[in-house]
N, C-alpha and C positions, 0 to 999 in steps of 0.2 A: 565352288564356291568363288575362285579367283578368276575363272575364266568367265563368269557371268558378271563381274564388278563392271569392264569396261561397256558392255552392252546395256547395263542399267546406267550407268555414266552419261550415254549417249541420248538414253532415252531422257534422261532428266534434263539435259542440256538443250534437248529440244523442245521443254515445255516453254521456255520464253525466248524471244528474239535475242540474238547476239548483239554484242557491242558495237558492229559495224553498221547493222541495219538499224538499230537505235539511235546511233548519230545521224545516219543520213536522215530518217525519219523526223527527228526532232529540228535538225538543220532547214528541213525543207518546211517543215510546220512553223519556222521562225517567221516565214513570210506571211502564215494566217494572223500571228501576233501584229504584225505590223498592219495588215488589212483590217481587223478588229479596232485598232488605235486609231489608224487615220479615218476610218468611215464614222467614228462616233465621238471623236475630239472636240469637233465642230459645236456640238451640243453647247459645250461649256463656254464658246466663244461667240455664240451666237447674238447675246445680249448686248455685248458691247461693240459688235460688227454693225447691228441695227442701229444703234445710237450713232456709230461713227459715221457710219455711210449715208444715214437717214433712210435706210430699207424699208420698202413697202412689203406687205405679205409676199407678192410675187417676187421682190428683189429676195427676200429671206429664203425663199422656198429655191430660187436661183443659187443662192450661195450654196446650200446643202446640194443641190442637184447636179451643178456642173461637174463635181467629182465623180458622180454616178454616169455622168455621159462619157468622160474619159474612161471610166470602169466596161462601158459596154465596148468603147474600141479596144481596149485592152484585151475583154475576152473573146471578141471575133479575130482579132492579130494574132492571139498566142499560139492557137494552135497550129497554123501555118509556119511560124517561126519557130515553135519547139520541135517540129518535126525536121527541119532544116539544120537547127544548129544542138539541139537535144536539148532536154528539159534543165539541166543542170545549168549549161550555159545562159539559157534564156531566163531562169532564175536571177542570174547575175545583174541581167539588164533591170530586170524588176528592182532589185535592192538598189542600184543606180538612181531608177526615177523615183522611188520612196525619199532617199538622200536628198534628191535635187528640189521635190516639193515641198520636204520639211523645213529646208533653209529659207528657200525662195517664199513660202508663205509668211514665214517668221519674219522677213525684211521686205515683205508686200510694201509698196509705197501708194497702192491707189485700189480702189476695189477691183478694176479690170485686171491689174496685176496677180491680186490675190486669187481672181478667179482661175489664171491661166495655170499658175501653180498648183492650185486644185486639181482642176484637169490633169495635168501631168500626172499626180501621185493616184489619181482614178486609173489612168493608164496601168501603172503599177498595181494597183489592186485587183484589175480585171485580169491581167497577165498572171499573177499568181495564184488567184483563184482558180484559173483552169489548170496550170502547170504545176503545182504544189501538190494537189491531191493525185494527179496522173502520176507525177513522178513517183508517188509514193505508193501507188496502185501496182504500178509495173515493177516495183522493186521486191513488193511484200509477197511471200509464202501466202496461198487461199486462207490458212487456218487461221492467222492473226490479220489480213489484209483488214477487217472491218475494224479493228481497234487502232490500227497503226495509221490507216487514213482519218479515222476520227482525230487522231492527234493535231493534225491541221484544223478541225473544228474547234477543238479544245483552245487551242493557240488563238482562236479569232476569238471565243469569248473571253479568254484570259486577257487579250486584248483590250476589249471593251473595258473589263474592269480596272487595267490598268489606266487606262485613257479617263474613267470616271475620276479614280483615284488621284490621279495627276492632277486633273481640272480642280478638285477639291483642295488637296494640297497646296497648288499655286494660288489660288483664291485667299487662303489662309496667310499668306506670306505677303497679301497687299501689295501688289507691284504696280499698283497704279494703272495708268493708260497702256503699258507695255504688257497687262497680265495675259492678253489673249493672243500676244505674238510668242509667250513661252509656252503658253498651252498648246499650239500647234507646232512649234519649232522643235520640242523635244524629241519629237520622233526620230530625228536625225541621230540618235546614238545608236537604238537597236537597228536601224536599216545599215550603219556601218558595221555593227556586228555581223549582221546578215550577210553581206557582202564578202566579208573576212572567211565566215566560217564555211562559205559555198567553194570554197578552193580545198577542200578536206572532204570532198564525199564522190563517191565513185558516179559513174553514168548509169543510166537505166540498161539491164541487161537486154531489153527489147530493142533500144536503138543500138546497143553494140552489134547483135545478132543481125540486125537489119544492114549493117556495113559489113556483113562478113566476118565480123570478128569474134568468130564462136569462141574462141580461148578465152578473152576477154569476157565476153558473156557469160560462159560456163564457171569461171573463178569468182565473178560476182553473184552468181546463182549460189555458190557454194558458201560465201561469204554470207549472204541471207539467208543462211540456215535451210535452204530447200532439202526436204528427205531423199527426192530423187532428181537431182540438177540435171541429169543427162534426160531422164524423161520429160522434165520441163522444158530444156531446150529443145527437144524434139518437137512438143507442142508449139513453143514460138516459131521454129523453122516453117511447121506446115501451117502455122497462120500467115507468115511472111511470103509463103507460095502464092497464097491467093492475092498479098499485098501486091506482090510483083505482077501478077497477071491483070491484075487492076491498077496500073500504077496511075498515082494523081488522080484517083477515083475521088468525086467529091460526095460529100456525106447526105447531100440532099438529093437521095435516091430513092425511088419507092420501094425498095428491098429494106430500106433501112428506117421505113415509117413508124414501126412499133419503138425502135429506140429512142427514135427523133421525139413520139408522142410523149414517151415518159420522161426524159429530158426534158422538154418545153414546160409541160404541166408541172414537174417538180420543182420547177425554178421557179415558174409563176406563181403557184401556189404558195410557195415560200413566202414571197414577198405580198401576196394577197391576205394574208394571215397579219401583215401590219407590223411586222416585227421592228424592220428597220425604220419604218416612220416614227414609231414609238420611240426607239433608241437614240433616232437623231434630235427629236425633239422632245425627248424626256423631260428637260428643265423647262421647257415651255407648259407642256401637259401638267407638272406638278404646281407650277406659277399658277395656272389658270385654275387650280383646286385650292389655292391660297396657301400653299408653300412659300417661303422665303429664297433667295438664291442658295444661301449657305445650306438649308433646312434641305431644299431640292437637290443640291449634290450630296448630300448624304443619304438622301433616299435613292438617288441613281447607284452610289455604290452598293447599296443592299440589293438591288434588281439586278447589278453586274455581277455580284458574289452569288447569288441565287442562279444565276445564268450558267455561271462555272461550276456549281455543286452538281448541277442538273445533267450538265452537258456530260460530266464526267459519267453519272449513273448511266446517262444514255450511251456512251461508248462502253461501259461495263456490259451493258445487256444486248447491244447490237448483232452481235455473234451467237445468242444464245436465244433470244426472244425472235429474231428477226427484223429485218427493216420494213416490212409491210406493216407487222404487228404493232410497232413503236408509231409509224405514221398514223396509224387509227387511233390508238390511244391519244396521241399528241392532238389530233382535230378534234377529237370530242370534248376533250379539256379545254383547249383554245377557245373554243366557240363559246362555252359557258363563261368563260373569265370576260371574253369582250364583249357580251352580253352585260354583265354585270359593270363592267365601265361606262357602256353608253347609257344605262340607266342612270348612274350615278351622275353624269354631266346633264343628261336630258331633265332629271329631277332636282337636279341642284342641291341633291341632301346626301348625307353619309358620306362626305369627302375623305373622312378618316380611314376609310376600307379601300380608297384607291390605292395606296400601296401595296397593300395585302393581294389585292385582284391583280395589279400588274405583275408581283412578285409570283404569284401561282401561274399566272399567264405564261410567264417566263420560263416558269418549270416546268409547263407542260410541252412548250415550244422546244425547249432544250433537249430535254428528253427524247424527242421525236423528230421533228424536221431538222433542228440544230445537230444532230448528231449523225442523221442519214444521207440530208442532200449530196453531199459531194462525195460519200462513198457510192451512193446510189447512180449517181451520174458517171461516176469511172469506173462502173461496172458493167453498163447495159451496152456498151458499144464494141464492135469488133478491135481487134488490136490496131489495125492499119489505119483505121479512123477515128481513133479513141480521142486525141487530142481535138480534132476539130469537132466531134460530137460534144465533148466536154466544153469546148467553145460554144457551142449552139445552145446548150442547156445553161450556161452561166449567161449568156448573152439575156437569154429569155428573163433569169432570175434580175438581171440587171437595168433591162429595159423596164421593165415591169417597177422595180425598186425607184428607179428614176422619175417615174410619171406619178407614182404614190408621193414620194418626197416632195415632189415639186408641187402637187395638188393639196397636199395634207393642210398648210397655213391656209390655203384659200378657203379650202371647204369649210375648215373649222370656223374661220371668221364670217362669211357669209349664210353659212345653214346652220351653224351650230356644233358646239365641240363633240356631241356624241355620234352627230351622222356619220363619221368614219369609222366609228367604232361598230354601227350597224352594218356596214359594209364589211367589215373585216369578218364579222360573226358569222355573217351570209356565205362569204366566201370560204371560210372552215369548215361548214355544214356542206357544200359543194364538193370540197376537197375529200372528205369522208367517204362521201358516194362514189367519187372518181376511184378512189385509191380502191376501196373493198371491190369494186367490180373487173377493174382493168390491170392494177400492177401484180406483176409476180412477185414471187419471194426471190432472192439472190444469194443468203447467206449460205456460206460453208460451199459454193461452188465455184468451179475453176473459170475465169475468164474466157477459155477456149470453149469450155461447155455452154457457157450463157450465149456465146457468138452463134453457135450450131442452133441455139433454140429460139433466140431473139431475132435473127435476120432471118426475112421470109420472102421470098420468090415473088 
């Protein structure tokens, strides 16, 4: 009885991640909170900015899209910088960019200066959207990877909810002409916290092993709760042999065509479903349906809360049902909801149902793509090009995001508010077909196993 007690204790301990792994995961995922906050906080400030700078529909679109252009630049550059400096050090740079963007946007003296500081923030968003999930992926044991990388997405949607709530609270404070400055500037507080916390987490074990710091890598793997740290380190070393044999290998090679296809398509479909266009222009969408500004803020909070709840649900199921199953469920559900929203705007009736349809749409999206995308892109590439591959997938996501965010107000004004939603519904139907016939399941498999199966000669 006594001799079996330590064994049971160790088994019980392995049922959940340790404190060091959780601390590192939550710190890296804080970049996701800033990501979510910075991407949608502009929705509450748009009305004031349109009036202050006399913006047209195109100017309104550019005010949103400029941050996304920065995000594309950040996505492309983050993989290369991350491989040289390491994910932890590069995340520190993103924290600085978030801080500069928040303070600069709050103090902006003209529309061009606001655009510049939003671009800087976008670079930080793009870089953290690549490096945060990669860092957590490389740190996490396979059995916890889906849920832990999902923590990044949880913080993204939590940041969205915080942004909507912050906009609402600041609106109630009646700050007058400076209201929008407070709305965009408050992000400086979590950015500073993020920067400080990044000095208390370990490096990636794969990054350490790549620098021949095997003792450090083994120690990190033990801290992370690997059941067989020596075996995992051997697997990392084997993968590094291939990396050294193909030093400076670009990710755009024929043998990586399948991982590239998966990353590019899941990134594009994520935006072709209309999620960020809806989140960016949510207040404008509600205003078009007859809601007041304060009422629109309240409905936005309800949508943000739905997003958070169902992201948690998706994270809890991602390692049980699998990535592919969740994507199929989500595509079917979001297509139906988007068709309903399009009908409301085209028929100009039943506007009271808008908030319910959008909340249901958000629920299906959060349960599926919201919980899956960052996990999936981080899994499908080999170790030695993972950061680059993550950058490609994220760039696909953000390029599509930029185009849609820029065109959404223009198309809604000139072709009708229901037209964008018809397009989004059609794209989610297409996504269902592509996922059903071409996407592999990755749950419960080591990164090295996936590398062997997905890389093709």
